N, C-alpha and C positions, 0 to 999 in steps of 0.2 A: 416638923417635916414628915414626909411619908415614907412609907418603908421601901427599904433598898436594899438588893442582895448585897452579902457581906462581902464579897471579893470586891466588888463595885466602889463600895464606898470607902474600903481600904487604899483604891487605885486613886480614887478622889483626892486622897488626903495625899500623895504623893510619894507613899512607901515604898511601893514598886507595881510595875506595869499591871495591868488585872491576873494577867496568865501567871506571873509570878507570885501575887496574892494569894491565886487558888493553890500554889503550890505548899505555899505556907499556912494556909488552912488545913490542906489534908495533913501536916507536917504537925498538926497539933498546937501551932503556935499562935494560934488567935483565942480569945475566950470571950463570951458574951455572959455579961451578969453572973462573974465567975464561974461559966460552965465552959470546959473545951468544947469549941464546933469545928468539926471536921466534915461535914455535910455540905458540899459546894452549894449554891443554889439559895442557902437561909439567911432569910430576909430579918433585917431587924431597921429599928427607928431610930437614929441619932440623938433624939431629943429625951427618948425615954431610956434607951438601952443603954449600960455601959459597957463599952469594948475595950478592951487589951491586946496588945501586941506586942510578944516576949516580956507580958510581966509588966508594960507600961499601960498608961490609959492614953488612948488617941481621941481626938475632938477635932471638930471641924473648925479652925478659926484663921486657916490661910487664905492670901490672895492666888488667885491663880493667874499664872504667869506665862507668857508664849517667846519665846526668843528663837529669831532667825540668825544663825551664825553662818559666815562664809570661811569656811574651813581652810586651815593652811595645811600643808604638807605635812608630816610628820607628828600628828598627832594620833593617838587612838580614843576610839569612841567607844569609852566607855567609863565607869566613875571613879573605879581606881585600875592602876595597872601593877600585877604581879611583880614585873620587870623593871619596874621605878619609871617608865616612860612617860613622857609628857600625855597629859589628856586633854579634852577637849573644856573638861572644866577649868582648865589652869586659864583658858581664856577668858573666863568670865570674871574678872576678878570683883567688880561691883556688883555680883548678883547675890543677893542675902538668901534668897529662897533655894531650898533643895530640889534640884532639877535634875531631867535624866533625859537622855537622849531618844528622840525619835526615829528607830532604826539604826542602823549604821552606815559610816564611810570607810573604807579601809585605810589605814597608817599615810598609804601613797596616792591616796584620790584627795583632793581638793572640792569645796564649793558647798552647795547649800546642806544644811543642818539644823532642825529643830531640835530644841531642849524645852521642856515643861515639867511641871510638876501637877500635872492634871491628867492621871495616871489611865480615865476613860479614854482622852484623847488619843493616848499612845496608842490603846489597843485599838482603837477604830482606824486609826492612818495606817498601823503596821497590819492588819488584819488583810488576808489576800482576798477577800471578797468584796474587800473597796475598791479595787485596781487604780489605786493613785499612780497618777502617771509620774515618771522621774526623767528628765532630759538631762543628758550629759555631753560632753565636749569632749572627743577623744582624738588623740593624734597618735598614728600607726607608722609604724617603718614600714614602708614600700607603697607601690600603688595599687590601690584596693580595685578590682574587676567588676564589672556591671553581674556577673554570675555571683561574687560575692556579697556584692550589696546584695540581691536576690536571696541567698541564702539568709542572711540577717535578719531581713524583711520578713521571710516566712519561716523563719524557725532553724535554729540549729541544734544538735547534740552536747550538750555540757554532762560529761558522765554519765547518769542514766534517765536522763531528762532531755526532751525537746521543749527549747525555750517559744514562750506564743509568740504571735506574728509581734513585730516591732515597725516605728517610724525610723525611716532612715534617712539622711539627708548628706550630702558633699558638700562641704565648707570649702574646702580646699584640696587642690591636687599638685604638689611641684614634683616633677619627675626628674629635674636638675637634682634636687635634694633629697629625691624616694622618699617623700613623706604624704600621708591622707589626712586629712582632718574631716572629719565625720561627726554630726550631729544625732544621736539615738537616743529613742524615748523608748522606755519599757513601760510595762504597768505590772510588773511582777517586783518582789525583791529578793532574787536568791541571792547566796553569797557569793560577793566577787564576778557576779553576775555579766556585765560588761564586758570584764576581761577575759572570762572564759568563753562569751561568743569570738571576740576577737580571735583566742588562740583557737578556736575551733576553723578559722579561715587561713590558720596559719598567719597571722599577723600580731608582731611585737607592738605593747603599749609603751608608747613613751611619753605620755602622759594623758592623765583622765581627771575630768571637771564636771562636778553634778552642778547645773547652770538653772536647774529649777524641779520643784518640789509641787506637782499640780502647775499653776499658774504663777506660782509665787516664785521670783527669782533674785538672784543675788549680783544681777548687773550692776548697781548703783551701792552695793557695800564692798567696801575695799576687804582683800583676804587679812582672815585675822581677827575682821571688826564682826561686830553684834549689832542688833536693835530688838528692840521690845515689839511683839505684833498688837496690832489689835486685834478685837475680836472677830469683826467683820473682815480682816483679812485672811482668818481662816478659811473664808470658802472659798478661796481663789486654790486653797489645795484641792479642792474637789467635794462632792455630794458625802459629807460622812456623817 
């Protein structure tokens, strides 16, 4: 095997995301040939070098898996939850590999979520420079006016940040029930961004569902179900 950056190798093993692996290196938790390495960018050859993480030898013997989950409401997107709430990993009963979520969906948002043991893939998909599209269906209380649609399209201020232009489509407008359903596509991944965008136009979110990551959707996947992705399907997510 050719030389590879230490943090990338650890991420590829599924130990954590590449960013988290960088933290582990800085904290002195990684050894190469019995020497603690704290310098980021250090290159190793896995065929020759002995790598230890937390005192245990690590080596590349795993199969990379990619899972698409249609997340239900009520599950948190973490590996473990300090409050004992159900996590998305509880839905993967038959998955033997240790996988991590790619990005997050809040507890009250349903929809498309990818989980994998490929740390390099996680880094690429979550890095802002790749601008992976994420499409949401959002149901709002009240009738959204055209000027409010334009605000969402052009960018709104959420906290100390102005969102980048978004694609917005009206799916349903029920004046009798005072409900509007929109499809919003963003290229960013700020925390609870779509909810905050809707709050910025003074609309309460009744339901939020992520229908697609890139062009990879969950239309044919029942809520709570998951399936394994083929390598070629990853191209539907975007150029990564």
